[in-house]
C-alpha positions as CSV (number, residue, x, y, z in Angstrom):
1,M,-19.5,-30.1,32.3
2,C,-22.3,-32.4,32.9
3,G,-24.5,-34.8,30.5
4,L,-27.9,-35.2,31.6
5,I,-30.6,-37.8,30.3
6,G,-34.1,-38.4,30.9
7,I,-36.6,-40.9,29.8
8,A,-40.5,-40.7,30.1
9,G,-42.8,-43.5,29.5
10,S,-40.7,-46.8,28.8
11,P,-40.8,-49.5,31.2
12,E,-36.9,-49.9,30.5
13,A,-36.4,-46.5,31.6
14,A,-33.0,-47.0,33.6
15,A,-31.4,-49.2,31.1
16,L,-32.1,-46.4,28.3
17,A,-30.9,-43.7,30.6
18,I,-27.7,-45.4,31.2
19,E,-27.3,-46.4,27.5
20,G,-27.7,-42.3,26.8
21,L,-25.1,-41.7,29.6
22,H,-22.7,-43.8,27.5
23,T,-23.1,-41.7,24.9
24,Q,-22.2,-38.6,26.5
25,Q,-19.3,-40.6,28.3
26,F,-16.7,-38.3,26.8
27,R,-18.0,-35.8,29.6
28,G,-18.4,-37.9,32.8
29,L,-15.0,-38.3,34.4
30,E,-16.0,-38.2,38.1
31,S,-19.4,-39.9,38.8
32,A,-22.5,-40.9,37.3
33,G,-26.2,-41.7,38.4
34,V,-29.5,-42.8,37.9
35,A,-32.9,-41.9,39.5
36,T,-36.5,-43.7,38.6
37,G,-40.1,-43.2,39.2
38,N,-42.6,-45.6,39.3
39,G,-45.7,-43.9,40.2
40,S,-45.4,-44.6,43.8
41,D,-41.7,-43.7,44.9
42,V,-38.4,-42.6,43.7
43,H,-35.3,-44.6,43.2
44,L,-31.7,-43.3,42.9
45,R,-28.7,-45.2,42.6
46,G,-25.1,-43.5,41.5
47,G,-21.3,-43.6,42.4
48,L,-17.9,-41.9,41.3
49,G,-16.3,-43.2,38.1
50,L,-17.2,-43.7,34.6
51,V,-20.9,-45.1,33.9
52,Q,-19.6,-48.8,33.3
53,D,-18.3,-48.4,36.6
54,V,-21.1,-47.4,38.6
55,F,-23.6,-49.5,36.6
56,S,-21.7,-53.0,35.7
57,Q,-23.4,-55.4,34.0
58,E,-23.3,-57.5,37.2
59,V,-25.9,-54.8,38.3
60,D,-29.7,-55.8,38.0
61,V,-30.5,-52.1,36.8
62,L,-34.4,-52.6,36.3
63,G,-35.0,-54.5,39.7
64,Q,-32.9,-52.1,41.8
65,L,-34.5,-48.9,39.7
66,P,-37.8,-49.7,38.6
67,G,-40.4,-47.5,36.9
68,N,-41.3,-45.9,33.3
69,L,-39.4,-42.3,34.3
70,A,-36.0,-41.9,34.7
71,I,-33.3,-39.2,34.6
72,G,-29.2,-39.7,34.6
73,H,-26.0,-37.5,35.1
74,I,-22.7,-37.8,34.5
75,R,-20.4,-35.0,35.5
76,Y,-16.6,-33.6,35.7
77,S,-16.6,-31.2,38.6
78,T,-16.9,-27.4,37.7
79,V,-16.7,-26.8,41.5
80,A,-13.7,-26.7,43.7
81,K,-12.6,-29.8,45.2
82,D,-13.0,-30.6,49.1
83,A,-13.7,-33.2,51.6
84,R,-17.5,-32.2,51.4
85,N,-17.8,-32.3,47.6
86,A,-15.7,-35.5,47.0
87,R,-18.1,-38.1,47.2
88,L,-21.0,-36.5,46.2
89,Y,-22.7,-37.4,43.1
90,Q,-25.8,-36.4,41.1
91,P,-28.8,-36.9,40.9
92,I,-29.8,-35.2,44.6
93,R,-33.0,-36.3,46.3
94,G,-34.9,-34.1,47.9
95,L,-38.7,-33.0,49.4
96,W,-41.2,-30.9,47.5
97,G,-43.4,-30.6,50.7
98,T,-44.1,-34.4,51.0
99,E,-43.5,-35.3,47.5
100,P,-40.0,-37.0,47.1
101,F,-38.1,-35.5,44.0
102,C,-34.4,-36.1,42.3
103,L,-32.6,-33.2,40.4
104,A,-29.7,-33.7,37.8
105,H,-28.3,-30.3,37.2
106,N,-25.7,-29.0,34.0
107,G,-24.4,-25.6,34.8
108,N,-23.1,-23.1,37.5
109,L,-24.4,-20.5,39.7
110,P,-21.3,-17.9,40.3
111,D,-23.0,-16.9,43.1
112,T,-25.3,-18.7,45.4
113,T,-25.3,-15.9,48.4
114,H,-29.0,-15.1,47.4
115,L,-29.9,-18.4,47.6
116,M,-28.2,-19.4,50.9
117,S,-30.0,-16.9,52.5
118,Y,-33.6,-18.9,51.9
119,I,-32.2,-22.4,53.0
120,D,-31.3,-24.1,56.3
121,Q,-27.5,-24.4,55.8
122,S,-27.1,-27.1,58.4
123,R,-29.2,-29.5,56.2
124,L,-26.1,-28.8,53.5
125,T,-23.9,-31.9,53.1
126,S,-21.8,-30.2,50.4
127,S,-20.9,-27.0,49.0
128,V,-22.0,-27.7,45.8
129,D,-24.4,-25.3,43.9
130,S,-26.6,-28.2,43.1
131,E,-27.6,-29.0,46.5
132,I,-28.2,-25.6,47.3
133,I,-30.9,-25.5,44.5
134,V,-32.4,-28.8,46.1
135,R,-32.7,-27.3,49.6
136,F,-34.0,-23.9,48.2
137,F,-36.4,-26.2,45.9
138,E,-37.5,-28.2,49.6
139,G,-38.7,-24.5,50.7
140,S,-40.5,-23.0,47.7
141,N,-43.9,-25.0,48.5
142,E,-45.7,-21.9,49.5
143,T,-49.1,-21.7,47.9
144,G,-49.6,-25.5,46.7
145,I,-49.8,-24.6,43.4
146,F,-46.8,-26.0,41.8
147,E,-46.6,-24.1,38.4
148,D,-47.1,-21.2,40.3
149,D,-44.4,-21.7,43.2
150,F,-42.0,-23.6,40.9
151,A,-41.8,-20.7,38.3
152,N,-41.3,-18.2,41.2
153,A,-38.5,-20.5,42.9
154,L,-36.8,-20.3,39.2
155,H,-36.7,-16.1,39.3
156,E,-34.6,-16.4,42.4
157,I,-32.0,-18.9,40.7
158,R,-29.4,-16.8,39.0
159,G,-26.5,-18.3,36.9
160,A,-26.5,-21.3,34.2
161,F,-28.5,-24.0,34.7
162,C,-30.4,-26.9,33.0
163,F,-32.1,-29.3,35.5
164,L,-34.2,-32.4,35.0
165,L,-36.3,-32.7,38.1
166,L,-37.8,-36.6,38.4
167,F,-41.0,-36.9,40.8
168,R,-42.7,-40.3,41.2
169,D,-45.1,-39.6,37.8
170,E,-43.4,-37.3,36.0
171,I,-40.0,-35.5,34.5
172,I,-39.4,-31.7,34.4
173,A,-37.0,-30.1,31.9
174,V,-35.5,-26.7,32.8
175,R,-33.4,-24.4,30.7
176,D,-32.2,-20.8,32.1
177,P,-33.1,-17.6,30.7
178,Q,-29.9,-17.6,29.2
179,G,-30.2,-20.7,27.4
180,V,-26.4,-20.8,28.3
181,H,-26.3,-25.1,27.9
182,P,-28.6,-26.9,25.3
183,L,-31.0,-29.3,26.3
184,S,-33.2,-30.8,23.6
185,I,-36.0,-33.2,23.5
186,G,-36.9,-36.2,21.3
187,K,-39.4,-39.0,21.0
188,R,-39.3,-42.7,20.1
189,E,-41.3,-44.8,17.9
190,D,-43.0,-46.4,20.9
191,G,-43.7,-43.0,22.5
192,T,-40.8,-42.6,24.7
193,F,-39.8,-39.2,25.5
194,V,-35.9,-38.5,25.6
195,V,-34.4,-35.2,27.1
196,A,-30.8,-35.1,26.9
197,S,-27.9,-32.7,26.9
198,E,-26.9,-33.4,23.4
199,T,-28.8,-34.5,20.3
200,C,-26.1,-37.4,19.9
201,A,-27.8,-39.2,22.5
202,L,-31.6,-38.8,21.1
203,E,-29.8,-40.9,18.2
204,T,-28.6,-43.6,20.0
205,L,-31.6,-44.0,21.8
206,E,-33.5,-43.6,18.2
207,A,-35.4,-41.1,19.2
208,T,-36.4,-38.2,16.7
209,W,-35.3,-34.6,17.8
210,L,-38.5,-32.4,18.4
211,G,-36.8,-29.6,19.4
212,D,-34.9,-27.7,22.5
213,V,-36.3,-26.7,25.8
214,E,-36.6,-22.8,25.3
215,P,-34.8,-20.5,27.6
216,G,-36.5,-19.4,30.4
217,T,-39.1,-22.6,29.9
218,F,-40.0,-25.7,31.9
219,V,-41.4,-28.7,30.2
220,R,-43.4,-31.2,32.1
221,I,-43.4,-34.9,30.9
222,R,-46.0,-37.2,32.7
223,A,-45.4,-40.8,32.6
224,D,-48.8,-41.2,30.3
225,G,-47.2,-38.7,27.7
226,E,-49.0,-35.9,28.5
227,T,-46.9,-32.9,28.2
228,G,-47.1,-28.8,28.9
229,V,-44.5,-26.0,29.0
230,T,-44.5,-23.2,31.2
231,R,-42.4,-19.7,30.5
232,F,-41.3,-18.6,33.8
233,A,-38.9,-15.6,32.4
234,E,-38.2,-13.7,29.4
235,A,-35.4,-15.4,27.2
236,A,-32.4,-13.1,27.1
237,P,-29.8,-15.5,25.2
238,K,-26.2,-15.9,26.4
239,Q,-25.1,-19.1,24.7
240,C,-22.2,-20.9,25.1
241,I,-19.7,-20.5,22.0
242,F,-16.8,-22.9,23.5
243,Q,-20.0,-25.4,23.5
244,L,-19.9,-25.0,19.8
245,V,-16.2,-25.0,19.3
246,Y,-15.2,-27.8,21.7
247,F,-17.6,-29.7,24.0
248,G,-20.0,-30.3,21.7
249,H,-20.5,-33.9,20.1
250,P,-19.5,-33.5,16.5
251,A,-22.5,-35.5,16.0
252,S,-24.7,-33.1,17.6
253,I,-27.1,-30.5,16.6
254,M,-26.5,-27.4,19.0
255,Y,-28.0,-24.2,19.2
256,G,-29.8,-25.1,15.9
257,T,-26.3,-25.9,14.2
258,P,-24.9,-29.2,13.1
259,I,-21.8,-29.3,15.0
260,F,-19.5,-30.8,12.2
261,E,-20.5,-28.9,9.4
262,W,-19.9,-25.9,11.1
263,R,-16.5,-26.7,12.5
264,V,-15.2,-27.7,9.1
265,K,-16.6,-24.4,8.1
266,V,-14.4,-22.6,10.9
267,G,-11.2,-24.2,9.5
268,E,-12.0,-22.9,5.9
269,A,-12.1,-19.6,7.4
270,I,-9.3,-19.9,9.4
271,E,-7.0,-20.9,6.4
272,H,-8.5,-18.0,4.5
273,M,-7.6,-15.5,7.4
274,Y,-4.1,-17.3,8.0
275,P,-2.7,-19.3,5.3
276,T,0.6,-20.7,5.5
277,H,1.9,-20.6,2.1
278,G,4.2,-23.8,1.7
279,A,3.4,-26.0,4.5
280,D,3.2,-29.4,3.5
281,I,0.3,-30.9,5.7
282,V,-2.3,-30.0,8.2
283,V,-2.5,-31.7,11.1
284,P,-5.3,-31.7,13.7
285,V,-4.7,-32.5,17.3
286,P,-7.5,-35.5,17.7
287,D,-10.1,-35.4,18.4
288,S,-11.9,-32.5,18.6
289,A,-9.8,-30.2,16.2
290,I,-10.0,-33.3,13.4
291,P,-13.3,-31.0,11.7
292,Y,-10.9,-27.9,11.7
293,G,-8.1,-29.8,9.8
294,I,-10.6,-30.8,7.1
295,G,-11.4,-27.8,6.8
296,Y,-8.1,-25.9,6.6
297,G,-6.7,-28.6,4.2
298,A,-9.9,-28.4,2.2
299,G,-8.3,-25.7,-0.5
300,G,-4.9,-27.2,-0.5
301,R,-2.8,-24.1,-0.7
302,S,-1.9,-24.2,3.2
303,G,-1.0,-28.2,2.9
304,R,-2.8,-31.3,2.7
305,Y,-5.2,-32.4,5.3
306,L,-3.2,-35.6,7.0
307,P,-4.0,-36.8,10.6
308,G,-0.4,-37.5,11.9
309,I,-1.2,-37.7,15.6
310,W,-3.2,-40.2,17.1
311,R,-5.1,-40.2,20.5
312,H,-5.3,-42.5,23.2
313,H,-8.9,-42.7,24.3
314,Y,-10.0,-42.9,27.7
315,T,-7.4,-40.7,28.7
316,G,-9.9,-37.8,29.9
317,R,-9.4,-34.1,29.7
318,T,-6.0,-33.0,30.7
319,F,-6.8,-29.1,31.3
320,I,-9.0,-30.2,34.1
321,L,-6.6,-32.5,35.9
322,P,-5.4,-31.0,39.4
323,T,-1.6,-30.9,39.1
324,Q,1.0,-29.9,36.4
325,N,2.7,-33.3,36.6
326,I,-0.1,-35.0,36.3
327,R,-1.4,-33.5,33.5
328,Q,2.2,-34.0,31.6
329,A,2.0,-37.5,32.5
330,A,-1.6,-37.6,30.8
331,V,-0.8,-35.7,27.9
332,R,2.3,-38.0,27.5
333,R,0.0,-41.0,27.5
334,K,-2.7,-39.3,25.2
335,F,-1.1,-38.8,21.9
336,Q,1.2,-41.0,19.6
337,S,2.6,-39.2,16.8
338,S,3.4,-40.4,13.1
339,I,7.1,-40.1,12.6
340,H,6.8,-41.5,8.6
341,D,4.1,-38.4,7.8
342,L,5.9,-35.8,10.0
343,Q,9.5,-36.1,9.1
344,G,11.0,-33.3,7.1
345,K,7.3,-31.4,6.5
346,S,6.4,-28.1,7.2
347,V,3.1,-28.8,9.8
348,V,0.3,-26.5,10.0
349,L,-0.8,-27.9,13.6
350,I,-4.4,-26.9,14.3
351,D,-6.3,-27.4,17.5
352,D,-9.8,-26.2,19.2
353,S,-8.3,-24.0,21.6
354,I,-5.1,-23.5,24.1
355,V,-6.2,-23.3,27.7
356,R,-3.0,-23.9,30.2
357,G,-0.8,-24.8,26.8
358,T,0.6,-27.9,28.4
359,T,-1.0,-30.3,25.6
360,S,0.3,-27.5,23.1
361,H,4.0,-27.4,24.3
362,W,4.0,-31.4,24.3
363,V,2.4,-32.0,21.1
364,V,4.4,-29.3,19.3
365,D,7.6,-30.8,20.8
366,R,6.6,-34.5,19.6
367,V,6.4,-33.1,16.3
368,W,9.8,-31.3,16.2
369,K,10.9,-34.8,17.5
370,A,9.2,-36.4,14.6
371,G,11.5,-34.5,12.1
372,A,9.2,-31.8,11.2
373,R,11.2,-28.9,9.7
374,E,8.6,-26.1,10.8
375,V,5.5,-26.2,13.0
376,H,2.8,-23.3,12.9
377,M,0.2,-23.7,15.7
378,L,-3.3,-22.6,15.1
379,S,-6.2,-22.3,17.6
380,A,-9.7,-22.1,16.3
381,Y,-10.7,-20.5,19.4
382,D,-9.7,-16.9,20.7
383,A,-7.1,-16.5,23.4
384,I,-8.8,-17.5,26.8
385,R,-7.9,-15.2,29.4
386,Y,-10.8,-15.3,31.9
387,S,-11.7,-18.1,33.8
388,C,-15.9,-19.8,33.1
389,V,-18.4,-19.4,35.7
390,Y,-20.6,-20.7,33.9
391,G,-19.9,-24.8,34.0
392,V,-16.8,-25.4,32.1
393,D,-14.3,-26.3,34.2
394,T,-11.4,-24.0,33.0
395,P,-8.5,-23.1,35.6
396,E,-8.1,-19.8,37.6
397,K,-6.8,-17.2,35.3
398,K,-3.6,-17.3,36.8
399,N,-3.1,-20.7,35.3
400,L,-4.6,-19.6,31.8
401,I,-1.5,-19.1,29.6
402,A,-3.1,-16.2,27.4
403,A,-3.8,-14.5,31.0
404,T,-0.2,-14.3,31.8
405,K,1.5,-14.4,28.4
406,S,1.5,-12.6,25.1
407,V,1.1,-14.4,21.8
408,E,4.8,-14.3,21.2
409,E,5.3,-15.4,24.4
410,T,3.2,-18.4,24.2
411,C,4.3,-19.2,20.9
412,K,7.8,-19.5,22.7
413,F,6.9,-21.7,25.5
414,I,4.8,-23.9,23.2
415,G,7.6,-23.9,21.0
416,A,6.0,-23.0,17.5
417,T,7.3,-21.9,14.8
418,S,4.1,-19.4,14.7
419,L,1.0,-19.0,16.5
420,R,-2.3,-17.6,15.5
421,Y,-5.6,-17.3,17.4
422,F,-9.0,-17.3,15.6
423,P,-10.6,-14.0,16.6
424,I,-14.0,-14.2,18.7
425,E,-15.3,-11.9,16.2
426,S,-15.0,-14.0,13.4
427,L,-16.4,-17.2,15.2
428,L,-19.4,-15.1,15.9
429,R,-20.1,-14.2,12.5
430,L,-19.8,-17.8,11.5
431,A,-22.3,-18.6,14.6
432,G,-24.9,-16.4,13.4
433,G,-27.5,-14.5,15.4
434,P,-26.6,-11.3,17.1
435,P,-23.2,-11.3,18.6
436,G,-24.9,-10.6,22.1
437,Q,-26.6,-13.7,22.1
438,W,-23.3,-15.6,22.9
439,C,-21.2,-15.6,26.0
440,T,-17.6,-15.0,25.3
441,A,-16.9,-14.2,29.0
442,C,-13.5,-16.3,28.7
443,T,-12.2,-14.2,25.8
444,N,-13.2,-10.4,27.1
445,G,-14.0,-11.1,30.9
446,D,-17.7,-10.1,30.1
447,Y,-19.6,-11.6,32.8
448,W,-23.0,-11.3,32.5
449,H,-24.2,-12.4,35.5
450,K,-23.1,-9.6,37.1
451,A,-25.2,-7.1,35.1
452,N,-28.2,-9.1,36.0
453,R,-27.5,-9.1,39.6
454,L,-27.3,-5.3,39.6
455,A,-30.5,-4.9,37.4
456,A,-32.2,-7.3,39.6
C-alpha cells in the first residue's frame, strides 16, 4: 500500500504535499518523494526512509521544489525486493512526447506481460510495475490529442491502480475501473485543490471533501483551478474490503463509509455472533482493533472494554518484515501489556485480522504471562488464505497461517483458549451494496483480474 497526495493552486504546494504525506505516514515505511510543476519544468526530490528522513527541517523545500503544483508518494513495497528495486522511490519521471511528467502510483498490476510488449525494456531501471507504466505512457502519444491518447493507454492497463500524474501546468488523478483503492478530492478555502488516498489527509490540510475520483475516470486539475473529468472505462467496482477493516485511517471516510463508526458496528456484530459469556474484559490489539473492541464491549455481556495492551508507535507493520526472527523482535518491541489489568481475568482479545500468526502468538502469550485465566481470540476479518495481488503486501500463500492450518490448529499455534474469525459474508452485509462490488480475493482466491483478462 502507498499514500498519495496532490496539491494544485498553492505557492506552497511542496510544503503542503509533505504535510499531507505526514498524515499518511503510518503507511510509508520505505520511501518518500515529492514532485512539483512551476509552469516551465517539473522538479523531483525523494529517497528512502520516512517523510521526516527524506525532507528534514534543514532542507529548503520550496527552493528545491518550486511551483504551485505538487504530487507526493510514500510507500512500503508491494513487490518483491531485489537489487533493481532497492533504491527506487516515487514519483517516477517520464516524457509524454516532449512534455516532462512525474507519476505516483498506488496499487499493483498482477500481470504486466501485456504492457511489456509495448515498451523498450532496455530502458527499465527496475522491475516495479509503476516504472513499466511510466515507460508505457511514454510511447502512447500517438494522435497528439492528449485526452484520446491517454484514455486509450489506460484501456490497456489491467489491475489495481490509482495514479497522480504531474505535468508542468496540471495534475491528473486516475482511478481504475474497479475502484480498488480510494482516491479523494478536496478544496481549501483559498481555492487550492487537494487529492489524497485518504480523507484524513484532506482534514489535515484544512480541505473540504468534495468526493472521490470515480472508478474508470481521470480528473484534470490545472494550475489556474480549471478542472475536467473524462471517463475512459465503465465502472466495474471491486473495492478492497481489507481497506475498511485494517488499512484505512480511522478518521477517514472510505468508499463513502466513516471508518471508525463502521468498525465499532462490526465489533457489535461480532459480539452478537460470538458472545463470550463470563468474560471479564475485552482487550483490543492496538491500534487498529480499538474500535472493534469498543463495539464488542458496548453491551457489557461479554466483558467490559479495557485497553490492557499498549503499542509503541513507529515500529511499523510486522507482517511485511522480511524474516521470522526480525518479525518476532519487532513484535516484542511493539506491545506492552498491563499486568494489573489482565491478572486473573477471562480476556477477550480482539484484532483486526490474523495474517502470519506471529503477532497473535506473541500477544496471546503476553496476556497469559500477565496472569490471565482465559484468552479468547477474535478476528474482525475472515481467515486470509490467499495472497493479495492488488496492492496489499500480504505474504505468499505458504506463509499465511490460515492457508496451512485449520481454525483449531491456528488456535493451538497462537495459544488461545478459543479462536473465531468473523465471516466475510457478514462483513460484506455491514459494508453495504452488492457483495460483488467488493474484492475478497485474499479470503477466497477469487482473483477478478483473471476473469477480466479472459474477457478482454
